[in-house]
N, C-alpha and C positions, 0 to 999 in steps of 0.2 A: 845448046840448052839455054833456056832462058833463065834470067836471074830469079824469077819467081819460083821456077821449078827447083833451083838450087837451094833457095831459102826453105821451101817446103821439105825437101829431102833432109836438109840440116836440122830442121825442127823435128821431123820424124825420128831421125837418128838420135837427136838429143832426148826426145821423149822416151825412146827405147832404152837409152842409157840410164835415164832417171828411173824408169820402171825396174830395170835390172838392179840398180842400186837400192831402191826401196824394197825389192823382194829379198835382196841379200840382207838388209838391215832387219827385215821381218823374220827371216830365218835365224839370224843371230839372236834376236830377242826371244824367239821361241826356244832356241837351244838353251839360253840362260835361264829361262823360266823352268824348263825341264830339269836343268841342273839344280835349281833352287828347290824344286819338289823332291828330287832324289836326296839332296843334302838334308832337307827337313825330315825326311823319312829316316835317314841314318841317325840324325840327332835324337829322334823319338826312340829308335831302337837302342841307342846308347843310354838314354835316360832310363828306359825299362831295365836294361842290363845293370846299370848302376844301382837302381833301387833294389833289384834282386840280389845283387852282391852285398849291399848294405844290410839287407834282411838276413842273408846267410851269415854274414859277419856277426850281426847282433845275436843270432841264434847260437852261433859257436861260442861267443863270449858268455852268453847265458848258461850254456852247457858247461863251460869251463868253471864258471862261478859255482854252479851246483856241485860239480865234482870237488872243488876246493872246500865247499861247505860240508859235503859228506865226509871228506877226509878229516876235517877238523872235528866233526861230530864223532867219528870213529875213534880219533885220538883221545877225545874227551871221555868217551865211554871206556876206552882201555885204561886211562888213568883212574877213572872211578872204580873200575873193576880191580885194578891193582891196589888201590887204597882200601877197598872193601876186603880184599884178601889179607892185606896187612892188618887191618882192624880185627878180622876174624882170628888171625894167628895170635895177635896180642891178647885177645880175650881168651883164647884157648890156653895160651901160656899162663896167663894170670889165673885162670880157673884151676889149672894144674898146680900152680904154686900155692894157692890157698885152700885147696881141697884136702881135708884131713885124711880122706880115704884113698887119695891118689898115691900111686907107687912113685915115690920120689927118689929113685935110685940113680938119677942122672940120665935115664934113657928118655928121649923125646920121640914118641912114636909118630907125632904129626909134623915134625919139623921139615921133613922132605916132601910132604904132600903126596907120597907114593901110596896109593890105596892098596896096591897089590902087596906091598910090604906089610901093611897092617893085617891083611888076610893070611899071609904066609909067614909064620914066625921065623922060619929059617932065613928069610930075606931081610930081616931087621938088622940095622947096624947098631952096635953098642958103643 
């Protein structure tokens, strides 16, 4: 074989090796780009999930606050009702004390707030 033929074969082999190397680099670059796209999609899905979770958390916090507010309002109404009952009892007792026509024999018909006892004289306590 001639020297020229050996040089041409070496150049062709070298060109094939460079082409294989370039193709390999191109495939690796494409694979990295594909992985970047997939990673970006995962990040977007994570952000959507995070926003949804924060929204649900805020809704749960709001619902819990509303429940606490309702409980506080119910407690306040119960106290107001209790105070209204106490005031009504005090007025009733005072009226009984100052009424000249009231039977003041020591029997308090309204002290136990049992309306069935007021209707049935046998159930009254002396």
